[in-house]
PADRENVO-176678 format. One line per field, with one value per residue: x, y, z of N, C-alpha, C, O in turn; chain; residue in one letter; residue number from 1. Coordinates in nm, 3 decimals. Layout:
! residues N
n.c1: c(X:...)
n.c2: c(Y:...)
n.c3: c(Z:...)
ca.c1: c(X:...)
ca.c2: c(Y:...)
ca.c3: c(Z:...)
c.c1: c(X:...)
c.c2: c(Y:...)
c.c3: c(Z:...)
o.c1: c(X:...)
o.c2: c(Y:...)
o.c3: c(Z:...)
chain: c(A:...)
resn: c(a:...)
resi: c(NUM:...)
! end
This chain:
! residues 148
n.c1: c(10.869:11.000:11.111:11.111:10.835:10.843:10.854:10.575:10.287:9.980:9.779:9.544:9.298:9.213:9.256:9.115:9.170:9.074:9.185:9.203:9.360:9.665:9.958:10.276:10.255:10.110:10.242:10.413:10.240:10.054:10.228:10.295:10.050:10.026:10.246:10.152:9.932:10.054:10.186:9.994:10.004:9.856:9.691:9.600:9.592:9.385:9.379:9.168:9.100:8.888:8.785:8.992:9.161:9.407:9.732:10.083:10.433:10.563:10.361:10.315:10.561:10.540:10.327:10.454:10.655:10.503:10.385:10.616:10.698:10.477:10.480:10.717:10.628:10.461:10.207:9.944:9.894:9.635:9.502:9.213:8.946:9.048:9.000:8.939:9.149:9.353:9.387:9.505:9.749:9.860:9.879:10.055:10.280:10.330:10.233:10.020:10.125:10.264:10.115:9.782:9.510:9.191:8.865:8.550:8.474:8.490:8.767:8.691:8.534:8.714:8.827:8.871:8.808:8.582:8.541:8.385:8.153:8.255:8.257:8.122:8.142:8.223:8.212:8.530:8.671:8.868:8.753:8.634:8.667:8.606:8.771:8.791:9.066:9.184:9.415:9.538:9.578:9.553:9.249:9.194:9.286:9.556:9.890:10.001:10.262:10.603:10.824:10.954)
n.c2: c(10.876:11.041:11.127:10.973:10.989:11.210:11.141:11.248:11.397:11.266:11.426:11.374:11.131:10.918:10.830:10.755:10.607:10.555:10.346:10.305:10.247:10.087:10.049:10.032:10.227:10.441:10.499:10.712:10.929:10.825:10.782:11.048:11.139:10.981:11.087:11.347:11.281:11.150:11.363:11.480:11.352:11.114:10.887:10.644:10.486:10.383:10.187:10.146:9.893:9.800:9.879:9.836:9.672:9.563:9.503:9.552:9.458:9.700:9.854:9.706:9.744:10.020:10.022:9.886:10.071:10.292:10.172:10.127:10.392:10.489:10.318:10.396:10.638:10.565:10.488:10.331:10.121:9.993:9.759:9.738:9.537:9.396:9.257:8.904:8.816:9.011:8.979:8.724:8.785:8.969:8.802:8.604:8.760:8.785:8.997:9.001:8.912:9.121:9.358:9.461:9.319:9.367:9.238:9.322:9.479:9.776:9.970:10.102:9.929:9.773:9.937:10.017:10.257:10.367:10.593:10.885:10.835:10.824:11.138:11.272:11.475:11.595:11.904:12.048:11.825:11.645:11.632:11.335:11.167:11.059:11.013:10.996:10.954:11.065:10.899:10.970:11.239:11.558:11.685:11.926:11.878:11.906:11.773:11.542:11.502:11.450:11.220:10.948)
n.c3: c(10.886:11.148:11.423:11.751:11.985:12.261:12.616:12.743:12.892:12.783:12.541:12.415:12.462:12.290:11.953:11.649:11.339:11.011:10.766:10.424:10.206:10.201:10.133:9.960:9.759:9.867:10.096:10.184:10.212:10.395:10.608:10.667:10.760:10.991:11.130:11.185:11.340:11.561:11.671:11.823:12.062:12.152:12.384:12.305:11.991:11.735:11.455:11.205:10.993:10.846:10.597:10.427:10.166:10.105:10.232:10.253:10.291:10.343:10.459:10.692:10.813:10.863:11.047:11.258:11.317:11.403:11.625:11.783:11.833:11.975:12.197:12.322:12.415:12.613:12.521:12.324:12.040:11.844:11.619:11.427:11.312:11.066:10.739:10.659:10.486:10.521:10.794:10.798:10.673:10.858:11.078:10.982:10.960:11.219:11.360:11.530:11.765:11.858:11.878:11.983:11.806:11.723:11.664:11.555:11.777:11.976:12.105:12.336:12.479:12.612:12.796:13.129:13.261:13.156:12.976:12.825:12.555:12.206:12.046:12.242:12.538:12.866:13.048:13.095:13.023:12.781:12.450:12.288:11.985:11.645:11.332:10.982:10.785:10.486:10.277:10.043:10.031:10.199:10.357:10.224:9.975:9.925:9.919:10.168:10.232:10.130:9.952:10.140)
ca.c1: c(10.867:11.126:11.163:11.016:10.765:10.902:10.766:10.497:10.149:9.897:9.686:9.418:9.291:9.193:9.245:9.082:9.199:9.028:9.277:9.143:9.469:9.779:10.066:10.392:10.217:10.059:10.310:10.466:10.126:10.003:10.328:10.281:9.928:10.061:10.333:10.065:9.851:10.137:10.219:9.886:10.036:9.740:9.714:9.572:9.561:9.320:9.381:9.055:9.129:8.768:8.766:9.118:9.162:9.543:9.848:10.207:10.540:10.590:10.255:10.342:10.673:10.490:10.254:10.552:10.721:10.407:10.376:10.738:10.695:10.374:10.527:10.814:10.554:10.365:10.076:9.914:9.839:9.547:9.449:9.074:8.862:9.102:8.923:9.007:9.275:9.452:9.412:9.604:9.878:9.911:9.914:10.175:10.390:10.334:10.195:9.926:10.202:10.331:10.016:9.645:9.426:9.056:8.767:8.410:8.445:8.565:8.859:8.627:8.482:8.824:8.880:8.803:8.768:8.455:8.543:8.265:8.142:8.311:8.170:8.062:8.236:8.172:8.291:8.658:8.736:8.908:8.656:8.674:8.599:8.658:8.795:8.842:9.175:9.217:9.558:9.590:9.608:9.481:9.111:9.185:9.336:9.701:9.966:10.035:10.405:10.684:10.877:11.029)
ca.c2: c(10.883:11.104:11.112:10.913:11.082:11.227:11.103:11.362:11.365:11.255:11.537:11.320:10.993:10.818:10.874:10.644:10.638:10.455:10.338:10.229:10.204:10.074:9.979:10.114:10.340:10.554:10.494:10.842:11.010:10.764:10.811:11.188:11.149:10.927:11.185:11.452:11.219:11.124:11.492:11.511:11.277:11.038:10.775:10.523:10.504:10.268:10.188:10.065:9.839:9.733:9.915:9.817:9.544:9.512:9.557:9.488:9.462:9.839:9.895:9.639:9.816:10.147:9.990:9.854:10.196:10.369:10.099:10.155:10.531:10.502:10.246:10.484:10.747:10.500:10.486:10.200:10.109:9.878:9.741:9.692:9.482:9.362:9.150:8.775:8.808:9.095:8.914:8.617:8.850:9.023:8.689:8.540:8.850:8.779:9.126:8.975:8.887:9.246:9.458:9.410:9.322:9.335:9.216:9.336:9.556:9.901:9.967:10.153:9.815:9.717:10.039:10.011:10.387:10.403:10.730:10.918:10.779:10.912:11.246:11.340:11.510:11.678:12.025:12.026:11.705:11.647:11.562:11.210:11.162:10.973:11.083:10.918:11.032:11.021:10.878:11.025:11.380:11.621:11.716:12.039:11.834:11.919:11.654:11.537:11.490:11.407:11.085:10.913)
ca.c3: c(11.029:11.180:11.558:11.845:12.071:12.393:12.725:12.787:12.923:12.663:12.527:12.362:12.509:12.186:11.815:11.560:11.199:10.915:10.654:10.315:10.118:10.292:10.065:9.926:9.673:9.945:10.225:10.228:10.255:10.518:10.711:10.705:10.842:11.122:11.196:11.237:11.444:11.679:11.730:11.918:12.183:12.200:12.474:12.228:11.849:11.676:11.309:11.157:10.859:10.793:10.457:10.355:10.093:10.083:10.303:10.209:10.390:10.378:10.551:10.819:10.870:10.915:11.170:11.362:11.355:11.483:11.752:11.858:11.878:12.078:12.316:12.387:12.478:12.704:12.457:12.266:11.905:11.825:11.484:11.440:11.205:10.935:10.675:10.680:10.411:10.589:10.922:10.775:10.645:10.984:11.164:10.929:10.993:11.367:11.417:11.639:11.887:11.895:11.916:11.984:11.687:11.769:11.558:11.590:11.897:11.986:12.218:12.457:12.553:12.691:12.886:13.257:13.313:13.094:12.927:12.749:12.420:12.104:12.001:12.356:12.644:12.975:13.067:13.158:12.971:12.641:12.366:12.225:11.857:11.539:11.206:10.869:10.728:10.350:10.267:9.918:10.051:10.308:10.319:10.131:9.845:9.914:9.955:10.310:10.253:10.017:9.962:10.263)
c.c1: c(11.002:11.174:11.061:10.951:10.837:10.803:10.699:10.358:10.068:9.797:9.550:9.410:9.285:9.182:9.219:9.102:9.149:9.122:9.215:9.246:9.596:9.885:10.175:10.354:10.170:10.130:10.359:10.353:10.070:10.099:10.319:10.157:9.956:10.154:10.249:9.980:9.932:10.182:10.113:9.906:9.917:9.782:9.692:9.537:9.500:9.322:9.274:9.085:9.008:8.743:8.889:9.121:9.302:9.641:9.970:10.312:10.572:10.487:10.276:10.459:10.630:10.412:10.349:10.624:10.630:10.392:10.497:10.737:10.592:10.418:10.628:10.747:10.449:10.223:10.061:9.857:9.756:9.503:9.310:9.016:8.931:9.015:9.002:9.141:9.386:9.486:9.517:9.743:9.940:9.955:10.041:10.299:10.411:10.305:10.098:9.996:10.268:10.231:9.876:9.577:9.288:8.962:8.628:8.379:8.533:8.658:8.797:8.573:8.587:8.876:8.802:8.751:8.636:8.447:8.416:8.268:8.203:8.209:8.103:8.170:8.165:8.264:8.420:8.731:8.771:8.804:8.717:8.599:8.664:8.676:8.840:8.945:9.204:9.368:9.617:9.627:9.529:9.341:9.098:9.243:9.485:9.768:10.004:10.184:10.475:10.735:10.955:11.154)
c.c2: c(10.934:11.074:11.044:11.022:11.091:11.180:11.229:11.315:11.362:11.370:11.491:11.174:10.888:10.884:10.750:10.690:10.523:10.459:10.251:10.180:10.201:9.988:10.079:10.238:10.462:10.566:10.630:10.931:10.957:10.791:10.954:11.209:11.094:11.021:11.295:11.400:11.199:11.254:11.538:11.443:11.198:10.926:10.643:10.562:10.373:10.285:10.092:10.022:9.773:9.764:9.895:9.679:9.484:9.581:9.485:9.503:9.605:9.891:9.832:9.707:9.949:10.124:9.962:9.980:10.282:10.304:10.130:10.296:10.553:10.434:10.330:10.600:10.693:10.507:10.353:10.214:9.982:9.877:9.681:9.646:9.462:9.253:9.019:8.763:8.889:9.036:8.803:8.675:8.902:8.911:8.620:8.627:8.858:8.914:9.108:8.943:9.014:9.350:9.400:9.425:9.277:9.325:9.233:9.407:9.680:9.894:10.020:10.039:9.754:9.815:10.039:10.145:10.436:10.550:10.758:10.856:10.876:11.016:11.320:11.375:11.593:11.799:11.992:11.902:11.723:11.573:11.436:11.203:11.068:11.057:10.983:11.005:10.981:11.008:10.933:11.172:11.434:11.657:11.832:12.005:11.846:11.790:11.659:11.524:11.438:11.266:11.066:10.843)
c.c3: c(11.075:11.322:11.648:11.930:12.205:12.499:12.779:12.820:12.794:12.659:12.478:12.404:12.397:12.050:11.731:11.417:11.113:10.795:10.546:10.214:10.201:10.226:10.028:9.846:9.753:10.080:10.272:10.279:10.386:10.633:10.759:10.792:10.982:11.198:11.260:11.353:11.572:11.746:11.831:12.053:12.236:12.296:12.401:12.084:11.800:11.525:11.262:11.013:10.795:10.646:10.370:10.291:10.079:10.176:10.248:10.319:10.434:10.478:10.688:10.889:10.930:11.044:11.286:11.410:11.441:11.621:11.841:11.915:11.988:12.207:12.392:12.459:12.576:12.650:12.385:12.125:11.899:11.679:11.499:11.307:11.069:10.872:10.688:10.606:10.479:10.726:10.905:10.748:10.775:11.078:11.114:10.952:11.145:11.431:11.533:11.771:11.939:11.944:11.909:11.848:11.732:11.650:11.617:11.720:11.900:12.106:12.346:12.542:12.644:12.796:13.016:13.307:13.255:13.058:12.848:12.609:12.319:12.061:12.117:12.457:12.748:12.988:13.141:13.110:12.824:12.558:12.306:12.094:11.760:11.414:11.102:10.800:10.588:10.337:10.138:9.931:10.166:10.262:10.221:9.993:9.828:9.958:10.101:10.333:10.130:10.036:10.091:10.226)
o.c1: c(11.106:11.272:10.941:11.003:10.887:10.682:10.761:10.316:10.086:9.739:9.450:9.506:9.344:9.109:9.292:9.056:9.180:9.136:9.177:9.221:9.631:9.902:10.165:10.415:10.191:10.082:10.348:10.369:10.040:10.056:10.333:10.160:9.915:10.140:10.272:9.961:9.882:10.213:10.140:9.834:9.880:9.894:9.757:9.464:9.556:9.273:9.287:9.094:9.023:8.685:8.889:9.087:9.315:9.635:9.961:10.283:10.603:10.522:10.255:10.457:10.678:10.429:10.328:10.653:10.673:10.387:10.482:10.770:10.617:10.396:10.625:10.804:10.359:10.129:10.152:9.781:9.800:9.469:9.291:9.036:8.877:8.961:9.119:9.235:9.498:9.601:9.607:9.843:10.059:10.056:10.125:10.411:10.499:10.348:10.095:9.934:10.322:10.258:9.852:9.586:9.271:8.979:8.591:8.266:8.637:8.631:8.845:8.566:8.553:8.961:8.681:8.658:8.582:8.358:8.346:8.375:8.203:8.091:8.035:8.275:8.061:8.379:8.418:8.844:8.713:8.768:8.836:8.479:8.766:8.608:8.920:8.915:9.245:9.442:9.740:9.701:9.446:9.315:9.003:9.249:9.538:9.707:10.035:10.228:10.412:10.693:11.015:11.232)
o.c2: c(10.875:11.000:11.054:11.132:10.991:11.179:11.307:11.205:11.447:11.408:11.561:11.099:10.781:10.981:10.651:10.797:10.407:10.563:10.136:10.083:10.301:9.870:10.197:10.344:10.575:10.637:10.661:11.001:11.033:10.821:10.981:11.288:11.155:11.035:11.333:11.470:11.229:11.254:11.624:11.472:11.213:10.877:10.543:10.658:10.266:10.385:9.970:10.106:9.698:9.681:9.933:9.580:9.366:9.702:9.371:9.555:9.628:9.963:9.898:9.725:9.987:10.199:10.008:9.994:10.338:10.375:10.157:10.318:10.626:10.487:10.333:10.655:10.766:10.529:10.271:10.307:9.876:9.981:9.586:9.710:9.505:9.168:9.022:8.706:8.840:9.043:8.790:8.621:8.881:8.923:8.581:8.575:8.930:8.941:9.191:8.947:9.016:9.421:9.302:9.530:9.163:9.394:9.168:9.396:9.686:9.819:9.987:10.051:9.691:9.778:10.059:10.148:10.537:10.622:10.665:10.830:10.996:10.986:11.420:11.312:11.655:11.796:11.916:11.878:11.806:11.461:11.430:11.231:11.006:11.157:10.894:11.118:10.866:11.096:10.940:11.223:11.364:11.661:11.837:12.091:11.800:11.708:11.766:11.534:11.388:11.198:11.160:10.805)
o.c3: c(11.044:11.338:11.626:11.944:12.256:12.476:12.852:12.781:12.707:12.761:12.497:12.384:12.410:12.032:11.740:11.378:11.141:10.731:10.572:10.143:10.265:10.259:10.061:9.863:9.709:10.169:10.391:10.379:10.477:10.744:10.878:10.887:11.081:11.320:11.375:11.453:11.681:11.865:11.914:12.148:12.353:12.290:12.431:12.060:11.822:11.473:11.277:10.923:10.699:10.576:10.253:10.355:10.046:10.196:10.203:10.426:10.551:10.571:10.790:11.011:11.037:11.140:11.398:11.529:11.542:11.722:11.960:12.032:12.084:12.316:12.515:12.554:12.617:12.727:12.384:12.095:11.944:11.623:11.574:11.203:10.967:10.942:10.723:10.660:10.494:10.769:10.988:10.795:10.799:11.147:11.194:10.961:11.192:11.544:11.625:11.877:12.050:12.040:11.839:11.784:11.775:11.549:11.714:11.769:11.834:12.200:12.455:12.664:12.744:12.877:13.015:13.388:13.301:13.103:12.808:12.554:12.343:12.042:12.094:12.461:12.722:12.945:13.239:13.153:12.754:12.594:12.276:12.090:11.791:11.393:11.132:10.760:10.572:10.381:10.127:9.847:10.224:10.142:10.143:9.905:9.727:10.026:10.154:10.448:10.037:10.130:10.143:10.313)
chain: c(A:A:A:A:A:A:A:A:A:A:A:A:A:A:A:A:A:A:A:A:A:A:A:A:A:A:A:A:A:A:A:A:A:A:A:A:A:A:A:A:A:A:A:A:A:A:A:A:A:A:A:A:A:A:A:A:A:A:A:A:A:A:A:A:A:A:A:A:A:A:A:A:A:A:A:A:A:A:A:A:A:A:A:A:A:A:A:A:A:A:A:A:A:A:A:A:A:A:A:A:A:A:A:A:A:A:A:A:A:A:A:A:A:A:A:A:A:A:A:A:A:A:A:A:A:A:A:A:A:A:A:A:A:A:A:A:A:A:A:A:A:A:A:A:A:A:A:A)
resn: c(m:t:t:p:l:a:h:r:e:c:s:i:p:l:v:e:v:t:v:t:e:f:d:l:a:c:l:s:t:t:g:a:v:f:d:q:l:l:a:l:r:p:a:q:v:v:v:d:l:s:g:c:r:h:v:d:a:a:a:i:g:l:l:l:d:v:h:r:r:l:t:r:a:d:a:e:l:t:v:r:d:p:n:p:r:i:w:r:i:l:r:s:a:r:l:d:q:v:l:p:i:v:v:g:r:t:p:e:a:d:r:p:d:r:s:p:a:p:g:s:y:r:a:g:q:t:p:v:g:r:a:a:v:p:v:r:g:l:p:d:g:t:s:a:g:g:p:r)
resi: c(1:2:3:4:5:6:7:8:9:10:11:12:13:14:15:16:17:18:19:20:21:22:23:24:25:26:27:28:29:30:31:32:33:34:35:36:37:38:39:40:41:42:43:44:45:46:47:48:49:50:51:52:53:54:55:56:57:58:59:60:61:62:63:64:65:66:67:68:69:70:71:72:73:74:75:76:77:78:79:80:81:82:83:84:85:86:87:88:89:90:91:92:93:94:95:96:97:98:99:100:101:102:103:104:105:106:107:108:109:110:111:112:113:114:115:116:117:118:119:120:121:122:123:124:125:126:127:128:129:130:131:132:133:134:135:136:137:138:139:140:141:142:143:144:145:146:147:148)
! end
C-alpha cells in the first residue's frame, strides 16, 4: 500500500471483493489488488470473507490500512460474513469497533438511497456490480504485484 487516496468525488458507488485466502503468504498480491481497487475511488468497499478460512495479523493490518485510506477519501470499508472462527479473531483484534462487520445481509440493505441492485443500472448512472478477485494472481494468470 503506497499512498492514501486524495479527496475526490467517488467514481464507483460500491465495490465488493470476495477474499478466499487472507494471510501473510498472499498479502503482497492481495495488497496489489486493493491498490487497484482503491484507484477506482469507490464510495464503499465490501470485503466478503464468507469463503475465507484463515486470517492472520498481517491480513488484519491490511484491512486497517485499507480502512484508513478509504476514511481519508470519505469512503467506507465493510467486512461481510466472516465464519465464526474469523469473527472471533476480528473481534479479539477489536476490528469490530473500528469498521462495520455484517453477517447475513448485503450493504445495500443499509443504504437509504436504494441504489439499483448489483448488476443493473439506468441510463446515465454508474453500473453497480460484483466481482470475485483471485488473490494468487490476476485473471490472465500474471502476478498482481511484487513483495511489499
